C-alpha positions as CSV (number, residue, x, y, z in Angstrom):
1,M,79.4,182.4,46.1
2,I,78.5,180.3,49.1
3,R,75.0,179.6,47.6
4,F,76.7,178.4,44.4
5,H,78.9,175.9,46.3
6,R,75.9,174.6,48.2
7,L,74.0,174.1,44.9
8,I,77.0,172.2,43.5
9,A,77.2,170.1,46.7
10,V,73.5,169.2,46.6
11,G,73.7,168.4,42.9
12,L,76.6,166.0,43.6
13,V,74.8,164.3,46.4
14,L,71.7,163.8,44.2
15,L,73.8,162.6,41.3
16,L,75.7,160.1,43.4
17,S,72.6,158.8,45.3
18,G,70.8,158.2,42.0
19,C,73.7,156.1,40.7
20,Q,73.2,153.4,43.4
21,R,70.9,150.7,42.1
22,T,69.5,147.7,43.8
23,A,71.4,144.5,43.0
24,Q,69.4,142.5,40.5
25,V,68.5,138.9,41.0
26,A,65.5,138.5,38.8
27,A,67.3,136.7,36.0
28,D,67.8,133.5,38.1
29,P,64.6,131.6,39.0
30,L,66.4,129.8,41.8
31,V,67.3,133.0,43.5
32,I,63.8,134.4,43.1
33,K,62.4,131.3,44.7
34,E,64.8,131.6,47.6
35,L,64.0,135.3,48.0
36,D,60.4,134.4,48.4
37,A,61.3,131.7,51.0
38,L,63.4,134.3,52.9
39,Y,60.5,136.8,52.9
40,T,58.2,134.0,54.2
41,A,60.7,133.2,56.9
42,V,61.0,136.8,58.0
43,T,57.3,137.6,57.9
44,A,56.6,134.4,59.8
45,R,59.3,135.4,62.4
46,S,60.6,131.9,62.2
47,P,64.3,131.5,63.3
48,E,64.3,127.9,61.9
49,L,63.1,129.0,58.4
50,L,65.4,132.0,58.5
51,Q,68.4,129.7,59.2
52,A,67.4,127.3,56.4
53,S,67.1,130.2,54.0
54,R,70.5,131.6,55.1
55,S,72.0,128.2,54.3
56,R,70.4,128.0,50.9
57,L,71.4,131.6,50.0
58,Q,75.0,130.7,51.0
59,K,74.9,127.8,48.5
60,L,73.5,130.0,45.8
61,Y,76.3,132.5,46.4
62,D,78.9,129.7,46.5
63,T,77.7,128.3,43.1
64,K,77.6,131.8,41.5
65,H,73.8,132.0,41.2
66,L,73.9,135.0,43.5
67,E,76.3,137.9,43.1
68,R,78.2,139.4,46.0
69,P,76.2,142.8,46.2
70,A,72.9,140.9,46.4
71,Y,74.2,138.4,48.8
72,Q,75.6,141.1,51.1
73,R,72.3,143.0,51.0
74,L,70.3,139.9,51.9
75,S,72.7,138.9,54.6
76,R,72.2,142.3,56.3
77,D,68.4,141.7,56.2
78,I,68.9,138.3,57.8
79,Q,71.1,139.7,60.5
80,Q,68.5,142.3,61.2
81,A,65.9,139.6,61.6
82,E,68.2,137.6,63.8
83,Q,68.5,140.6,66.1
84,G,64.8,140.6,66.5
85,E,64.1,143.5,64.1
86,W,61.7,141.3,62.1
87,K,59.5,144.2,60.8
88,A,62.4,146.3,59.6
89,A,63.9,143.2,57.9
90,A,60.6,142.5,56.2
91,E,60.2,146.1,55.0
92,S,63.8,146.1,53.6
93,L,63.3,142.8,51.8
94,Y,60.0,144.0,50.4
95,R,61.8,147.1,49.0
96,F,64.5,144.9,47.6
97,M,61.9,142.6,45.9
98,R,60.0,145.6,44.5
99,A,63.2,147.0,43.0
100,Q,63.8,143.9,40.9
101,R,63.3,144.3,37.1
102,K,62.3,141.5,34.8
103,P,65.1,140.6,32.4
104,P,64.4,141.2,28.7
105,N,63.2,138.2,26.8
């Protein structure tokens, strides 16, 4: 019986973890352009470029070009870079960018 409960618990974890998808931004060329600029700022380890990108992302969010889940996700990566964790931030951004799907034509 315990084995059955473990199997159910593992199944639920797998099911729930599969339901979480990366926020999509690929439909908006302005956001894609800014995502590229943010990745450049992080890989260049440039605090100045990072701050400029943060400001532009804020404007995109304020003007509804960038949805809240994506904005929060990118903000975490920016904070990570600001704390000196440049490599981890770059890796996270890379995964986010790779998870983007082209919108249907």
